[in-house]
N, C-alpha and C positions, 0 to 999 in steps of 0.2 A: 443801740439794739444791734446785736448777731447779725448781718447779711446771709442768709440762707439760700439766697440762688444767686447764680453767676451774672452779675451787672451787665453781660453783653448777651450771651445766649438762653440765659434763666435755666441752664441746669443744675441741679442740686447736686452733684457731684463733684464737691470742692474740699480740698485739703489748707489748712494754715500750714505755710511755709517759713516767714517769718515775724517774728515778736521781739518787737522792741519794751514792751512795759509797757506802764500807763504813762499818759501825754497830755499836758495840755495842745488847745491850738498852735501850733507854731509859729503864727504869724499874728498873734495878739499880744503884739508887746505893750507893755503896762504903764498907763499914764500915772504919774504919782498919785494923785486922788484915789488911785485904785488900789496901791500896791499892798495894802495890808487885806485885801480880798483873796482869798484862795481859791484859785482859778479850776473849775474842775477839769478832771481827769479821766481819759477815755482812754481804751486798750489803741495799741499802736500797732497793728500786725497786719499782714497781707496774706489774701489767700488766694491760691491759685487754682480754677477750673479744670478738673478732667478733661473735660468736653473740649474746650475752645482753646484752652489755655491760656487763657486770659488770667492777668492777678489784679488785684484791685484790695482797696482797705478790707478788714474782715468788719468793721462796727462803723456803724453810720454815725456819724457829728452833722448837723444839720447845717445847711447854706448862714441861714442867718446867724447861731453861733459861730461859724468858721469869717463871714465878712463883715458884719452887721452888728455884733452888740457892741463892739469896741470897734473906734477907728481903725481903720486898714490902715496897714505902717508901707506897705510896699509901694515906692515911687519908681517905674519904670527909666525912668531920667535921671535917674542916679548917680551914675557913672559914666566915664567915657569909653567903657568896657560895653556897657549895654547901647549907648549913642548909636555906635558903630557898626553891634549888631544889625539893629534895626533898619541903618540903612542900608548893609548887605542883604538885609531882607525884603526892603523895599525895592532894590534895583533888581534883584534876582525874580520876584513878579512880573517888575516892567518889560525883564528880558524875556520871557515865559510868551507875554502875548503883547497884541497893539492895543492900546486905548486911547478913547477918545477925551476931548477935555471935559466932557460932561460925563465921563463914567462914575457912577456911586461905585465907593468904595468901605462896606459897614466893617470895623470891625468888634468883632466878639468879645467883651473883656477889653476892654480898650484902655485900664489905667488911666493917667494924663496924657494919654494922645499919642506918646513918644512916634509909635509907628505910625500914625497915620499924619503927622506931620513929615516926616520922609516923600510922602507921595505930595504934600501941601508943595514942599522944598521943591519940588518937579515939575510944577505947574497946575497939579489936580486938586482941585480945593473943593470937588462935590467928596465931603467926607461926613462920616457919621459914626461916632462910637457908641457902645453899650456898656455899661459898668454900672455894677450892682453897687457897688460901696458910695453912699451920700458923699463924702468927703474928699475920694480922691474923684468922681465925677465934676465936683463944683471945680476942682483945680486945672480940670482938661478944659472946661469953656473957658477960664479963666485963660487958657492957653491958646484960647482960639481955635479950639476943637470942638465940634458942635456935636453936644455928648445926652446923653440920654440915661437917665440914673433907674435902670431896670437889670433885671437877670434875664436872660436870654431864653423866655420861654413864652408862654402862651398868653399871660398877660400883656409882652408886650403888644401884641397882636390888634388892641384895642388904642393902642398910643405911635402906631408906626403902618405910616401906607404900604402895607405891602403891594399896591399897583407898581409903585415906583421900582421898580425889578433892579439890582443891585449887580453891578459887572464883575465885582470881586469882593467876595467877602472873607476876611482875614480872620485867625485867632494863633494871640503867641502863648503858650505855656496856657491854656485855659480849657480845652476839652479835658484835661487829666483831672480837672478840678470839678468836670460837671458830674453830677449823680444822674441826672437823667439824659443820655449820648441823645435816646433814640427821638425823645423832642425836640433836641437842639439840630437832628437831622432833616426832622421833618419840616423846621420852620426854614432850613437856609434851605431847601427844594421851596419852597413858598416865595422866597426873598429872592432869590436867586433866577437873572437872567438865563432863557435857554442856551447861550452861549457862556457863560458866565464861569469861573472860576474859581473854587474853595482853596484858598491856601492857609495851613496850620500849621503848627510846631509843637511836640509833644517830646518830654523825656522819654528816651529811651531805654525798654528794661534790658536789652542786651549789653549796654552801657555800664548801667547802673550794677546789673551784677559780677562783670569784667570785674569794673575798678572798686566794686564793693562800697560802692559810695552811698551808703545806708541812710547818710545824712539827706539823702534827697526825698526820703519816707517822712510823709506826717499829713495830720488827717487833710490838711487843704488838698493833697495830691491825691483824688480817690480813685486812677485809673493808674498802671502802669502798662503802656504799650509795647507789644511787639507790632512788628508787619504781620506776622500768622493772624493777629487778634484786629490789628485794624482793617486788614483785608475783606475778612470776613461781614466786619460791622457796616463798613462801606457799601458794599457788594448789596447788602439786606436792604439799604434805602437808597439803590439805584444810581451810585455815585463808584465811579473807577479811576484809580488813581494812575495819573499819566507822568508822574515825574517824581521822584522818592531823591532824598538825600541823608545822608548820616551824618551833622554838624557838631561841631566841637559844644555848643552854648549848650549850657545847664547842666555841665557835664556829661555833655552827650543827649544829644537831640536828634530826632524826625524832623523834617522839614516834606511837608508831603501835598503834592499839588491835585485836587481833582477836579473831574467834569461830570456833568448827566451823563448818563452812561447814554442818554441817545445822543449826543452831542460830541461824544469822546469817541477817537479815532480808533484809539488803542491803549491797553493797558500796557504801563511802563515795565519793559522786559527785568527790570533790575529789583521787582519785585521780587521774583520767585527768586533771584539770589541771595536777595536778605531773606528770606526764609529759609534756603538751605543752609545760609551761615546759621541761624538760628537754631536749626535741628542738628548742625555738625556741632556746633557748644552745646548741643544737647540743655537747650533754656527750660524745657517743660517738662524736665526731668527730675525729681524728688530729691534725689543726690547732688544736685548742682544747689538746690537751697542749704540743706546739710551743710555744705560746706562753704557756703556762706556765711550760716550763723557762726560756725565754728571760727571761721577768721575774726569777722568782727567783736564778738567773746575775748577773742586773745590781743587784739586793738584795744578794747576797753583797757585791761591790765596794764597794756603796755604804757601807755597814754597816761595811766593816771599812777604808774608805778615813777615815770618821769616827771612827774608832776610834782609828787609829791619828795622826789630826792632834791628836787630845784627848790621845793619850799623850806625843807629842812638844810640845806645850807643858808637860808636867809634870804634866797631871790623872791623876787615879786614878780608875778605872771598877771596881765592884763590878754583879752579877746581883741582881735581888732576886724572890724566888719560884722555888725552887730547882723546878719545875714540868719534866714529862716533855717535852712540848711543850720544853723550855728547850735540853734536851741534843741534840733532833734539829736546832734550830736553832745551838749550839756549834758541836758536832761538825760540820756543812756547811758551816759560815764558818770552820773551823778555829781557832777561837775557846779558848783554853787559859787556863792560871794568868800565862803570861806578860806575859796582858793584861787578862784580868780578875780582880782579885786576892782575893776571894771571892765565893759567894754568899751568900746569906741565907733565910731559912724562917722558921716559925714550927712544922713540925711538929716533933715530939719523934723520928718516923721517918726525918727527913732530915738535922737538925743534927745536925755531929761526922762527918757524912758525907762523901764525896765523887761527883764529878760522874762518871758512865760515857763513857770515853774521855776529856772534856776535863781530868780529875783537878785539879778548880776544889774547894776546901774549901767546906764550907758550913758556915754560922756561924746565929746566934737575928738576926731583925731589930733585937732591941736592942743587940746590940754592932756596928753600925756606926759605924764612928770617922770622928774630924773630919777627917779628911786626903782622905775621898772625896770629890771633885765632883762624879761621876756616876752615875748610876743607871739600869742599864740593865733596862728590866720585861720579862723573860720570858716569863710569864704573859699576853702584851697583850691577851687579851680581859677580863684582868680592869684593863688600866691608869687607867682612870678610878678605879674603886676604891682601889687603891695608892696613884696620885698623892695621891689627898686624905689618904689615913692617913701620907701620908711629906713632905708638903709643908711642914711646919713644919721640916724639916733646912734646907730651902735650899737642895738640891741641883740639880743638872741632869737631866732625866730623856730618855732614849734608849727608843723605844719601835720595836719590829723589826717594824714593820708596813708593806706597801708603801705607803701613800699618804704615809708619814712619809719614807719615804727616797729618793725619786723627786727 
């Protein structure tokens, strides 16, 4: 279904600005038994609202299709990079506000409980995760993180005591996955104590466009936030941004600290600075997106040329890191098992499965064989870490980032 109104302000003044073709849901790694099932593909394109400037996916794919039809394969504890990130996230929250040992911390879209574990490590044990994927919520509970298997929507109110107010509500890379943000913010208002804080992270649109990080676009990411759009939606639900950071995680993200307007003292001064930078960059101008599309099409041509040249010379290429963003790159660049022999990863949730669309088998990192000549780093934002980890193999690396493919 094509979205005909802005997901934030409901304006019908919309324009499609990015088009990557038809893709299956990128987080749907395929178990062996479903390998021969042809996953449905949906238009993967972004629309910009002329009224408020918000950017979002043009085509509606249901949450059930994205997160529940097949076992969800993302594990937030899968790498030392993510472990360190969530440790920093928790420390930043605890440096911002004083909490009591009994303070309730609720994480929306808590995955296996990695973030909440960092609070428990600090002696704050009153934690609760909300996670829609059944297999992931079971893992969280087995990890000692009390987790409810629900979407964060109105059905949750029947299964959670909203009289027990939270002192801190957290969300990491989840609000950008959420179709109905209004419903979420209404629930947060009900669940959050008057003096409590809402802290969330979302990928930053400005970083995406600057870095030409088109592979961070996929159906699971419904929203692509600017600070301008975030301020408008938060203010409309009586929240105020009291602290704001631009961090490196997920190819560039925003860490946003909010309070109810009735309890906040001021809006963070950096909010207007961020918005001024967005305007100076022309983030809301159509020409910016025309340039973006031109560049990524040229990148596709260059990457395919490099790969074809390697294969003609008898080389063997595999992909390292079965990342969700890698699936967008593989499908946009028309790369399948005929060009990329296999992918590798360390996650038990991915090894033994197949990449969606491209249907490339996924092996463990330890199974990289001697005949491989080139390693295509799919999570290029982790390239320094992965190159350092695998350099002992004496393979050549391909890193599909714009500056490496010009």
